[in-house]
C-alpha positions in Angstrom: 105.6 219.6 61.8 106.3 216.4 59.8 108.8 213.8 61.0 111.5 212.7 58.6 110.7 209.4 57.1 113.3 207.4 59.0 112.3 208.9 62.3 108.6 208.3 61.6 109.4 204.7 60.8 111.3 204.3 64.1 108.4 205.9 66.0 105.9 203.5 64.4 108.1 200.5 65.2 108.5 201.6 68.8 104.7 202.1 69.2 103.9 198.7 67.6 106.4 197.0 70.0 104.7 198.6 72.9 101.2 197.7 71.9 101.9 194.2 70.8 104.1 191.3 71.9 105.2 188.3 69.8 102.7 185.5 70.4 103.7 183.4 73.4 104.4 179.7 72.9 101.3 177.4 73.0 100.0 176.5 76.4 102.0 173.6 78.0 99.6 171.7 80.2 102.4 169.8 81.8 104.0 173.0 82.9 100.6 174.2 84.2 100.3 171.0 86.2 103.8 171.5 87.5 103.0 175.1 88.6 99.9 173.8 90.5 102.0 171.1 92.2 104.7 173.6 93.3 102.9 176.9 93.9 99.4 175.8 94.9 100.2 172.6 96.7 98.8 174.0 100.0 95.5 174.9 98.5 92.5 172.6 98.9 92.2 170.0 96.0 89.1 171.7 94.7 91.1 174.9 94.3 94.0 173.1 92.6 91.6 171.5 90.2 90.1 174.9 89.5 93.5 176.3 88.6 94.0 173.5 86.1 90.5 174.0 84.8 91.4 177.6 84.1 94.4 176.5 82.1 92.5 174.0 80.1 89.5 176.2 79.4 91.3 179.5 78.5 94.7 178.3 77.3 93.7 177.7 73.7 92.3 181.2 73.4 95.4 182.9 74.8 93.5 184.1 77.9 95.7 181.9 80.1 99.4 181.7 79.7 102.1 179.6 81.3 104.0 181.4 84.0 107.2 181.6 81.9 105.5 182.6 78.7 107.5 185.8 78.3 110.8 184.5 79.8 112.7 185.3 76.6 111.7 188.9 76.4 114.5 191.4 76.2 114.6 193.6 79.3 113.7 196.8 77.3 110.7 195.0 75.7 109.6 193.7 79.1 109.9 197.1 80.7 107.9 198.8 77.9 105.2 196.3 78.1 104.9 196.5 81.9 104.7 200.3 81.7 101.9 200.0 79.1 99.9 197.5 81.1 100.3 199.4 84.3 98.8 202.5 82.7 96.1 200.5 81.0 94.9 198.9 84.3 95.2 202.1 86.3 93.4 204.4 83.9 91.3 202.1 81.8 87.5 201.5 82.2 86.5 198.1 83.6 85.5 195.6 81.0 86.3 192.4 79.0 88.5 194.4 76.6 91.1 194.2 79.4 91.2 190.4 79.5 94.0 189.7 77.0 96.2 192.2 78.8 95.4 190.6 82.1 96.5 187.3 80.8 99.8 188.9 79.8 100.1 190.5 83.2 99.8 187.1 84.8 103.0 186.0 83.1 104.9 189.3 83.8 105.7 189.4 87.5 106.4 193.0 88.4 105.4 195.1 91.4 104.5 198.0 89.1 101.5 196.0 87.9 100.1 195.4 91.3 98.2 198.7 91.8 96.4 198.4 88.5 95.6 194.7 89.0 94.2 195.6 92.5 92.0 198.2 90.9 90.5 195.7 88.4 90.2 192.9 90.9 88.5 195.3 93.4 85.9 196.5 90.9 82.4 196.3 92.4 79.0 197.8 91.9 76.8 197.1 94.9 73.4 197.4 93.3 73.8 195.4 90.0 75.2 192.3 88.5 78.3 192.7 86.3 80.6 190.6 84.2 83.3 189.2 86.5 85.7 187.9 83.9 88.1 190.8 84.1 87.8 190.8 87.9 88.8 187.1 88.4 91.5 187.3 85.7 93.0 190.2 87.7 92.8 188.1 90.9 94.6 185.2 89.0 97.3 187.6 87.9 97.7 188.8 91.5 98.2 185.2 92.5 101.4 185.0 90.6 102.5 188.5 91.8 102.5 187.2 95.4 102.4 190.8 96.6 101.5 191.4 100.3 99.9 194.6 99.2 97.1 192.6 97.6 96.4 190.2 100.5 93.7 192.3 102.3 91.8 192.7 99.0 92.1 188.9 98.2 90.8 188.1 101.7 87.7 190.2 101.0 87.0 188.1 97.9 87.1 184.6 99.3 83.3 184.4 99.7 82.5 186.4 96.5 79.3 185.5 94.7 81.2 184.7 91.5 82.8 181.2 91.7 85.8 182.1 89.6 86.6 185.1 91.7 86.3 183.4 95.1 88.3 180.2 94.1 91.0 182.3 92.5 91.2 184.5 95.7 91.6 181.3 97.7 94.3 180.1 95.3 96.2 183.3 95.5 96.1 183.3 99.3 97.2 179.7 99.5 100.1 180.4 97.2 101.3 183.3 99.4 100.5 181.9 102.8 101.4 178.3 102.2 98.1 177.5 103.9 94.4 177.4 103.1 92.0 178.9 105.5 89.2 178.6 103.0 86.5 181.3 103.3 87.1 182.1 106.9 87.9 185.8 106.7 88.5 186.2 110.4 91.0 183.3 110.4 92.8 185.0 107.5 92.8 188.3 109.4 94.3 186.5 112.5 97.0 184.9 110.3 97.8 188.3 108.7 98.2 189.9 112.1 100.4 187.0 113.3 102.7 187.9 110.4 103.3 191.3 111.9 100.8 193.3 109.9 98.0 195.7 110.9 94.5 194.0 111.1 92.6 194.0 107.8 89.9 196.7 107.5 86.6 195.5 108.9 84.9 196.6 105.6 87.0 194.0 103.8 86.1 191.3 106.3 82.3 191.8 106.0 80.4 188.9 104.4 79.8 189.2 100.7 76.4 190.8 100.0 74.7 189.9 96.6 73.5 192.8 94.5 70.1 194.1 95.6 67.6 193.8 92.7 65.7 197.0 92.2 
C-alpha cells in the first residue's frame, strides 16, 4: 500500500528529525573550563586537566560537546532523540560508529540513556585488545548523567588498562561523590556502603587484568 504524498512527506520529515539533529554550536572552551571548575573541582588536578584535554582534542570534530549543547531543543525533539539513542546503545553492536551518538548523549541528561551507556561502557573482551574509544566516551557520558546506577561499574574501571577509560571513570566518580579516592576500589566500596548502598560486587572490585595474548 502506498502512502499519500503528503503523508509520505510527513513520515520522511519525522524520520529525518529522529536520525539527525541540527548541528550544535561550536565548542566553547571557556564553558568547558567552567564545567571543570564546578563539576570536577574535587577531582585530582591530573583528572581535571584530562577532562579539558578531551574538550580540546575532540571538540573540533564534534566528538565532544558542551554540556548545554542541546539546551534549545524542543521537548518533543529531545524526547525523540533520547528514545533513538537509548535503542541504539541498547541494541547496537559495539564499535566506533557509536561515537558521534555518544557525544550527543553526553549533552542529553536523561535516565533513559543510562542502561545503554552502561552497556557500552561495560564492553569487555577478556582475551583480546579492542578499540576503547566508544567505551571511554560512554564513561564520559555517564559522568554527566550522575546516575547512582552506574557507580559500581565506574568503580570497576578506575584501574582499566586504557588511560582514557580509567581517568574518565575517576572523573565521573569525583563528580558524583565530591571526592577522589583515585584507583582504590576498596575505598570506593567503603564510601558506597557508607552512603547506604549494598556493597559492590567483588567481581567489579577485582584488579584489572590485561588481555592474555594467545
